[in-house]
C-alpha positions in Angstrom: 88.1 36.9 -52.7 89.1 33.3 -53.6 87.6 30.1 -53.0 86.3 28.9 -50.0 88.5 27.0 -47.5 87.3 24.2 -45.8 89.0 21.7 -43.3 90.0 18.5 -44.0 86.6 17.0 -43.5 84.7 19.2 -45.8 83.4 21.7 -43.5 83.5 25.7 -44.2 86.3 27.3 -42.4 86.0 30.7 -44.1 84.3 32.0 -47.3 87.6 32.8 -48.5 91.1 34.0 -48.0 90.3 37.6 -47.7 88.0 37.2 -44.6 91.4 35.9 -42.6 92.9 39.6 -43.1 89.7 40.9 -41.1 91.3 41.1 -37.6 89.7 37.9 -35.7 87.2 36.7 -37.8 84.9 34.1 -36.4 85.2 30.7 -38.0 82.5 28.6 -39.8 84.1 25.3 -38.1 87.3 24.5 -36.5 90.6 23.6 -38.1 91.0 20.6 -35.9 92.0 17.9 -38.6 95.4 17.4 -39.7 96.0 16.6 -43.4 95.1 12.8 -42.6 91.8 13.6 -41.3 92.6 12.7 -37.9 91.5 15.0 -35.0 94.4 17.5 -34.1 93.4 18.5 -31.0 95.9 21.1 -29.4 97.6 24.7 -29.7 99.1 26.1 -33.0 101.6 28.9 -33.0 100.7 32.3 -34.6 102.7 35.1 -32.9 100.1 37.8 -33.1 96.6 38.5 -31.2 94.9 39.3 -34.7 94.9 37.8 -37.9 95.8 41.5 -39.3 98.7 42.3 -36.6 102.5 41.4 -37.2 103.8 38.8 -34.8 104.9 40.6 -31.8 105.3 37.6 -29.6 107.4 35.3 -31.6 109.9 33.2 -29.4 112.7 35.4 -31.2 111.1 35.2 -34.9 110.7 31.2 -34.2 114.2 31.0 -33.3 114.6 31.1 -29.7 113.5 28.8 -26.8 113.4 31.5 -23.5 110.3 33.2 -23.4 106.7 33.0 -24.8 104.6 33.4 -27.8 100.9 33.9 -28.8 98.8 30.3 -29.4 95.7 29.5 -30.8 93.5 26.9 -30.0 92.8 24.6 -33.0 89.4 23.2 -31.4 87.9 26.7 -31.6 85.9 28.9 -33.3 86.2 31.8 -31.3 89.9 31.2 -30.2 91.5 29.8 -33.2 94.3 32.7 -33.5 94.6 33.9 -30.1 94.2 31.5 -26.9 97.0 33.5 -24.9 100.8 33.0 -24.5 102.7 30.0 -23.8 106.0 29.0 -23.3 108.5 28.7 -26.7 109.9 25.2 -25.3 106.8 23.6 -26.0 105.7 21.6 -28.8 102.7 23.1 -30.6 102.1 22.8 -34.5 101.0 25.6 -37.3 97.8 26.1 -38.8 98.6 25.8 -43.0 95.9 27.4 -45.4 96.2 26.5 -49.1 95.1 28.7 -51.8 
């Protein structure tokens, strides 16, 4: 199962990496902090509606500006992976998980 994942403030996000492959799990805490511990309010690119789905809305495999892609809300424990679609021309980050 792996070690628990916490955000940069030490709050438990998920019990382990396997929990992220279960569709759209509810997080224990938001992933809203950057690596320096600062609030990272905004959206992140995900490309898929759930954690166990292949990306189908990915701005042409992340190489094209026209169109839209699935984004998550970094401040939400519910919509952290799927908060709708947004334009590929916008500047969003990504969430990184370290094993």
